[in-house]
C-alpha positions in Angstrom: 36.3 -48.5 -18.2 32.8 -48.9 -19.7 31.7 -50.5 -16.5 33.0 -47.4 -14.5 31.1 -45.1 -16.9 27.9 -47.1 -16.6 28.2 -47.0 -12.7 28.7 -43.3 -12.9 25.6 -42.8 -15.0 23.5 -44.9 -12.7 24.6 -42.8 -9.7 23.7 -39.7 -11.5 20.4 -41.0 -12.5 19.6 -42.0 -8.8 20.6 -38.5 -7.6 18.4 -36.9 -10.3 15.5 -39.0 -9.2 16.1 -38.1 -5.6 16.0 -34.5 -6.6 12.8 -34.8 -8.4 11.2 -36.8 -5.5 12.1 -34.0 -3.0 10.7 -31.3 -5.3 7.4 -33.3 -5.8 7.1 -33.8 -2.0 7.7 -30.1 -1.4 5.0 -29.2 -4.0 2.5 -31.5 -2.6 2.7 -29.9 0.8 0.2 -27.3 -0.4 -2.4 -30.1 -0.1 -2.1 -30.0 3.7 -3.3 -26.4 4.2 -5.3 -25.7 7.4 -9.0 -25.9 6.7 -9.3 -22.1 7.3 -6.9 -21.3 4.4 -8.6 -18.8 2.1 -6.9 -20.1 -1.1 -7.6 -17.9 -4.1 -10.8 -16.3 -2.7 -10.3 -12.6 -2.0 -10.7 -11.9 1.7 -11.9 -8.5 1.5 -12.3 -5.4 -0.9 -10.8 -2.0 -0.4 -11.2 1.4 -2.2 -8.3 3.8 -2.2 -9.9 7.3 -2.8 -7.4 10.0 -3.9 -7.0 13.2 -5.8 -4.3 14.3 -8.2 -5.2 18.0 -7.5 -3.1 18.2 -4.4 0.4 19.6 -3.6 3.2 17.6 -5.0 4.5 16.1 -1.7 1.0 14.7 -1.1 0.8 13.4 -4.7 4.0 11.6 -4.1 2.8 9.9 -1.0 -0.4 9.0 -2.7 1.2 7.3 -5.7 3.6 5.4 -3.5 0.7 4.4 -1.2 -1.2 2.9 -4.3 1.9 0.9 -5.1 2.4 -0.2 -1.5 -1.1 -1.4 -0.9 -1.4 -2.9 -4.4 1.7 -5.0 -3.7 0.0 -6.4 -0.7 -2.7 -7.9 -2.9 -0.3 -10.4 -4.4 -1.9 -13.8 -4.8 -5.3 -12.2 -5.1 -5.6 -12.3 -1.2 -7.8 -9.2 -1.4 -9.1 -6.7 -3.9 -7.8 -3.0 -4.1 -9.4 -0.5 -6.4 -8.1 3.1 -6.7 -10.3 6.0 -8.0 -10.6 9.7 -7.6 -14.4 9.5 -7.0 -16.8 7.8 -4.7 -19.6 8.1 -7.3 -20.7 5.4 -9.6 -19.6 2.7 -7.2 -23.1 1.5 -6.3 -23.4 0.5 -2.6 -20.2 1.5 -0.8 -20.8 -1.3 1.7 -19.2 -3.7 -0.9 -15.8 -2.3 0.4 -14.6 -3.4 3.7 -12.4 -0.3 4.0 -11.9 3.0 2.3 -8.4 4.3 2.2 -7.8 8.0 2.0 -4.1 8.9 1.5 -4.4 12.6 0.7 -7.9 14.1 0.6 -11.4 13.6 2.1 -14.6 13.9 0.1 -15.2 17.4 -1.1 -18.5 17.4 -2.9 -21.8 17.3 -1.1 -22.9 14.1 -2.9 -19.6 12.3 -2.0 -19.8 13.5 1.6 -23.3 12.2 2.0 -22.2 8.8 0.6 -19.2 8.6 2.9 -21.1 9.6 6.0 -23.8 7.1 5.4 -21.1 4.4 4.8 -19.3 5.1 8.1 -22.5 5.4 10.1 -23.5 1.9 8.9 -20.4 0.1 9.9 -17.9 1.2 7.1 -14.2 1.2 7.6 -11.8 4.1 7.1 -8.0 4.2 7.0 -6.9 7.9 6.6 -3.5 9.5 6.2 -2.1 13.0 6.8 -4.0 15.6 4.6 -7.1 13.4 4.4 -7.9 14.7 7.9 -6.8 18.3 7.3 -9.5 20.8 8.2 -9.5 24.4 9.3 -12.2 27.0 10.2 -13.3 27.0 6.5 -14.6 23.4 6.7 -18.4 23.2 6.2 -18.8 19.6 7.1 -19.5 19.3 10.9 -20.0 15.6 10.7 -16.4 14.9 9.5 -14.9 17.1 12.2 -16.8 15.0 14.8 -15.8 11.9 13.1 -12.1 12.9 13.6 -12.7 13.6 17.3 -14.0 17.2 17.1 -10.7 18.6 16.2 -9.3 21.1 13.5 -5.8 21.9 12.3 -3.9 24.2 14.6 -0.3 24.3 13.3 2.4 22.0 11.9 6.2 21.3 12.1 8.3 22.4 9.1 10.3 21.4 7.1 9.5 17.7 6.9 12.0 15.7 8.9 12.4 12.3 10.7 11.0 12.1 14.2 11.0 9.9 17.2 7.6 8.4 17.8 6.3 7.0 21.1 3.9 4.0 21.1 1.5 5.0 23.9 -1.0 2.1 23.7 0.8 -1.3 23.8 -2.1 -3.6 24.0 -3.8 -2.6 20.7 -3.6 -4.9 17.6 -2.1 -2.1 15.6 0.8 -1.4 17.9 1.5 -4.5 20.0 4.3 -5.8 17.8 6.0 -2.4 17.5 8.9 -1.1 19.6 8.2 1.3 22.4 9.8 4.0 20.4 11.0 4.2 16.7 12.3 6.9 14.4 10.0 7.4 11.4 11.0 8.7 8.0 10.7 12.4 7.1 7.2 13.8 7.3 5.2 16.9 8.4 3.2 16.7 11.7 0.0 18.4 12.5 -1.2 19.7 15.8 -4.9 19.8 16.6 -7.3 22.0 18.4 -8.8 20.9 20.7 -6.4 18.2 21.6 -8.1 15.0 20.6 -6.8 13.4 23.8 -9.6 15.4 25.6 -12.2 13.5 23.8 -13.2 10.3 25.7 -14.1 8.5 22.4 -10.6 8.9 21.0 -7.8 6.4 21.7 -4.3 7.6 21.1 -2.0 4.9 19.9 1.2 6.8 18.8 2.4 10.3 19.4 5.4 12.6 18.8 7.9 12.0 21.5 8.6 15.0 23.7 12.3 14.3 23.1 11.9 15.8 19.7 11.4 19.3 20.9 12.2 22.0 19.8 11.4 20.6 16.4 11.5 22.4 13.0 13.7 24.9 11.3 11.2 27.2 9.7 8.1 26.6 11.8 9.6 25.8 15.1 7.6 24.0 17.8 8.9 24.1 21.3 6.5 21.5 22.8 2.9 20.4 23.1 0.9 17.3 22.4 1.2 15.9 18.8 -1.0 12.7 18.6 0.1 10.9 15.4 -2.1 7.8 15.3 -5.6 7.4 16.8 -9.0 5.9 16.5 -12.4 7.2 17.3 -14.0 4.3 19.1 -17.4 5.2 17.9 -16.4 4.2 14.4 -14.3 1.5 12.5 -11.5 3.9 11.7 -7.9 4.8 12.2 -6.0 8.0 11.4 -2.2 8.2 10.8 -0.6 11.6 10.5 2.2 10.3 8.1 1.8 11.0 4.5 4.0 13.9 3.3 6.6 13.4 0.6 8.4 10.4 -0.9 10.1 8.9 2.0 7.1 7.5 4.1 7.5 3.9 2.7 11.2 3.7 3.3 11.1 2.3 6.9 10.2 -1.3 7.8 8.7 -0.3 11.2 6.5 2.2 9.9 5.4 -0.1 6.9 4.5 -2.7 9.6 2.4 -0.1 11.3 0.6 0.6 8.0 -0.1 -3.0 7.5 -1.3 -3.5 11.0 -3.7 -0.6 10.6 -5.1 -2.0 7.5 -5.6 -5.4 9.0 -7.2 -4.0 12.2 -9.8 -1.9 10.4 -10.8 -4.8 8.2 -10.9 -7.3 11.2 -13.3 -5.0 13.1 -16.0 -5.5 10.4 -19.4 -5.7 12.2 -20.3 -8.6 9.9 -18.0 -10.8 11.9 -16.7 -12.4 8.7 -13.2 -10.9 9.0 -12.2 -12.4 12.4 -9.5 -14.6 10.7 -7.5 -11.4 10.0 
């Protein structure tokens, strides 16, 4: 009996050692990283510029966007700073991208800083109301930056919509389906149509299959670009950003991540090519 017990204990010990050996081998696999592995060094820095003095639906999106982008920094892969001002930051060129989820700069001093930042190779990722401008806007540069457009009308109430990926060979869209249904949001139409500007490249738009669209403000047709870039700048605009459902869809979240990676990877310094 004792001999059987000793044999059983020996077998258990061997199995235990085997388990530890496998665990050690798995852990040591970290030592065979590619030479280009960035390790614990942050790859880039981003500033998320926002305002809490906006309508509730835009505030909801903003605070969810802070949580969404902050979660992507896990492992200290990159640095994210969120603030309600551009002032007191020193040289904005320390940021590889400025993310604006709900508002664009409103004071003359902040506008001057942002304009200089973008004209000197800065990166911009803007959502929804960050691009809103109407006839009252007294910042001609920003309107030109967006493609020479101003707000014309919108669909209402917020609702899901079928989006069409127009440009299939762009890094932001090449791994997206040709069409996908995005979560509930509000969509702007612009005047003149940004598509008329040769510097604007439309990546995603509202599918014509959506029309008529809306229950209060009913839109029966027309061109609704949703994602575009002004090729004169390192920028991307996405019309999503109204309410608390915008981060509920994996495809749209992939679009957001692609957008961030692309804007950073286009850095004129050439140091972000690994993205």
